[in-house]
C-alpha positions in Angstrom: 6.4 -12.3 -21.0 4.8 -13.7 -17.9 5.3 -17.5 -17.8 4.2 -18.7 -14.4 1.4 -21.1 -13.7 -1.7 -19.6 -12.2 -4.1 -21.6 -9.8 -6.9 -20.9 -7.4 -7.1 -22.3 -3.8 -10.4 -21.6 -1.9 -9.5 -20.9 1.8 -11.7 -20.4 4.9 -9.8 -17.5 6.4 -6.8 -15.3 6.2 -4.2 -14.8 9.1 -2.0 -11.9 8.0 0.7 -10.4 10.1 2.7 -7.3 9.7 6.4 -7.4 10.7 9.1 -4.8 10.7 11.7 -5.9 8.1 14.1 -4.2 5.9 14.0 -4.9 2.1 17.5 -5.2 0.6 16.3 -4.5 -2.9 14.9 -1.1 -1.8 18.2 -0.3 0.1 20.6 -1.5 -2.5 19.0 0.1 -5.5 17.8 3.3 -3.9 19.2 5.7 -6.4 17.9 3.7 -9.4 14.5 3.4 -7.8 14.3 7.1 -7.1 15.2 8.0 -10.6 12.7 5.6 -12.0 9.9 7.0 -9.8 10.8 10.6 -10.8 10.5 9.6 -14.5 7.2 7.9 -13.9 5.9 10.9 -11.9 6.8 13.3 -14.7 4.6 11.1 -17.1 1.8 10.6 -14.5 1.9 13.5 -12.0 -0.9 11.9 -9.9 1.4 9.2 -8.7 2.2 9.4 -5.0 5.1 7.8 -3.2 3.1 6.6 -0.1 3.8 3.6 2.2 2.6 0.2 1.1 2.8 -3.4 2.4 4.3 -6.4 0.4 4.2 -10.0 1.5 7.6 -11.7 2.4 6.3 -15.1 3.5 3.3 -17.4 3.2 1.9 -20.8 3.5 -1.6 -22.6 3.2 -2.3 -24.6 6.3 -5.4 -26.7 5.7 -8.0 -24.2 4.9 -6.1 -21.2 6.3 -3.8 -18.8 4.4 -1.1 -17.4 6.6 1.1 -14.6 5.4 3.5 -11.9 6.7 4.0 -8.5 5.3 6.4 -5.6 5.7 6.3 -2.0 4.8 8.1 -0.2 2.0 7.6 2.9 -0.2 5.5 2.8 -3.3 8.5 3.8 -5.5 10.4 0.6 -4.6 7.2 -1.5 -5.2 6.8 0.2 -8.6 10.4 -0.4 -9.6 10.3 -3.9 -8.5 7.2 -4.5 -10.7 8.3 -2.6 -13.6 11.8 -4.3 -13.6 10.3 -7.8 -13.8 10.1 -8.7 -10.0 13.8 -9.1 -9.5 13.4 -10.2 -5.9 11.6 -13.5 -5.9 11.1 -13.6 -2.2 8.5 -10.9 -2.2 4.9 -11.0 -3.4 2.4 -8.4 -4.3 -0.7 -9.6 -2.3 -3.9 -7.4 -2.2 -7.6 -8.0 -1.4 -10.1 -7.7 -4.2 -13.9 -7.2 -4.1 -15.6 -9.4 -6.6 -19.2 -7.9 -6.6 -21.5 -10.3 -8.4 -24.9 -9.0 -9.6 -28.2 -10.9 -9.0 -28.2 -12.0 -12.6 -24.6 -13.3 -12.4 -22.3 -10.6 -13.8 -19.2 -9.5 -12.0 -18.3 -5.8 -11.8 -14.8 -4.7 -12.8 -13.0 -1.5 -13.2 -10.8 -0.3 -16.1 -7.9 1.7 -14.5 -7.6 5.4 -15.5 -4.8 6.7 -17.7 -3.3 8.6 -14.7 -2.8 5.5 -12.6 0.2 3.1 -12.4 -2.0 0.3 -13.9 -3.6 2.4 -16.8 -5.9 0.3 -19.0 -5.9 -2.8 -16.9 -9.3 -4.4 -16.0 -9.8 -6.1 -12.7 -11.9 -6.0 -9.5 -11.7 -2.9 -7.2 -8.6 -3.2 -5.1 -5.5 -1.5 -3.9 -2.0 -2.4 -2.6 -2.5 -2.6 1.2 -1.1 0.2 3.2 -0.5 1.0 7.0 -4.2 2.2 7.3 -5.2 -1.4 6.9 -3.2 -2.6 9.9 -4.9 -3.2 13.2 -2.1 -3.7 15.9 0.1 -6.1 14.0 -2.6 -7.7 11.8 -3.4 -6.8 8.2 -7.1 -6.5 7.6 -7.6 -7.2 3.8 -11.4 -7.3 4.2 -11.5 -3.6 5.5 -8.9 -2.7 2.7 -11.1 -4.1 -0.2 -14.2 -2.5 1.3 -12.5 0.9 1.4 -11.2 0.5 -2.2 -14.6 -0.6 -3.5 -16.1 2.6 -2.1 -13.4 4.8 -3.3 -13.3 3.5 -6.8 -16.9 2.8 -7.5 -19.0 4.5 -4.8 -20.5 1.1 -3.9 -20.8 0.2 -0.2 -19.9 -3.4 0.6 -22.3 -3.3 3.5 -25.2 -3.5 1.0 -23.9 -6.9 -0.2 -23.9 -10.4 1.2 -20.2 -11.5 1.7 -19.7 -15.2 0.8 -17.8 -17.2 3.4 -14.1 -17.6 2.8 -11.8 -16.4 0.2 -10.3 -17.4 -3.2 -6.5 -17.2 -3.1 -5.0 -16.9 -6.6 -1.4 -17.7 -7.0 0.1 -16.0 -10.0 3.8 -15.8 -9.9 4.9 -12.7 -7.9 1.2 -11.9 -7.3 -1.0 -13.6 -4.6 -4.5 -12.2 -4.9 -7.2 -12.7 -2.2 -10.7 -12.4 -3.6 -13.8 -12.0 -1.7 -17.2 -12.5 -3.4 -19.8 -10.0 -2.6 -23.3 -10.9 -3.7 -25.5 -7.9 -4.8 -29.3 -8.0 -4.5 -29.7 -6.1 -7.8 -29.0 -6.8 -11.5 -26.0 -5.9 -13.4 -27.8 -2.9 -15.1 -28.4 -1.3 -11.7 -24.9 -1.7 -10.5 -23.4 -0.4 -13.7 -25.6 2.7 -13.6 -24.8 3.5 -9.9 -21.1 3.2 -10.6 -21.3 5.2 -13.8 -23.0 8.0 -11.9 -20.3 8.0 -9.3 -17.5 8.2 -11.8 -19.3 11.0 -13.7 -19.4 13.0 -10.4 -15.7 12.6 -9.6 -13.2 15.2 -10.6 -10.5 12.6 -11.3 -11.9 9.2 -10.8 -9.4 6.3 -10.4 -11.3 4.2 -12.9 -11.9 5.1 -16.5 -14.9 2.9 -16.7 -16.8 0.1 -15.1 -17.6 -3.2 -16.9 -19.9 -6.1 -16.1 -18.4 -9.4 -17.1 -20.7 -12.3 -17.7 -18.8 -15.0 -19.5 -15.5 -16.1 -21.1 -16.7 -14.2 -24.2 -16.0 -11.0 -22.3 -12.4 -11.8 -21.7 -9.8 -9.6 -23.3 -6.0 -8.7 -23.0 -6.6 -6.0 -20.5 -7.6 -8.6 -17.8 -4.7 -10.1 -15.8 -4.2 -13.8 -15.6 -5.2 -13.9 -12.0 -8.7 -12.4 -12.9 -9.4 -14.9 -15.8 -8.2 -17.8 -13.6 -10.6 -16.8 -10.8 -13.5 -16.5 -13.1 -12.9 -19.8 -14.8 -12.7 -21.4 -11.4 -15.9 -19.9 -10.1 -17.8 -20.6 -13.3 -16.4 -24.2 -13.7 -17.4 -25.0 -10.0 -20.9 -23.5 -10.7 -21.3 -25.8 -13.8 -20.2 -28.8 -11.9 -22.8 -28.3 -9.2 -25.4 -27.8 -11.9 -24.6 -31.2 -13.5 
């Protein structure tokens, strides 16, 4: 059971470095990790042991979030996650695209059965990888825009990006959420994403959902998603008072 406290911190910008750094967990438990990944791949052949980036330090300095990442293999990340995050000095920190329709609904994806997060519902995203690195800097904005396109077919360039980010702290997860305001209603976004999924041979998402209120929450949504939505909606309601 996940027992950590989840909280949301709005920040103006991200400053994210990538540094070469060995991960003792991945080295010391290599044989166990490889065996775990082999078993997972037998169950889900689409899994791929590519390179990913995990965060090893962070701080919030005023309205700036600063963090440092290092590279590892997906198998080590998956084992760390599945075994209950045994190294507390590492965080899974990705960027998420929170597309909000003109009538106020947020677009979310339900992960496909062949993925490592089957059945989970959250904003389009992916664990950052070396393709998201420019020099020694991690560009999470580019990462989430790519993931949005790959998962839903939607182009972030069509939407108005809100200034700043919402940093959500949830135990071993630190999620960076960017709100993208769409000029069209939820029905239009849903239809476009549904057509994209229907045309894909093996889409990453099983379905797309539009979430409008707390009444749409369910157990498939991680705590960092519901915490973000509560924060945004509560802030909106306070402004309206």
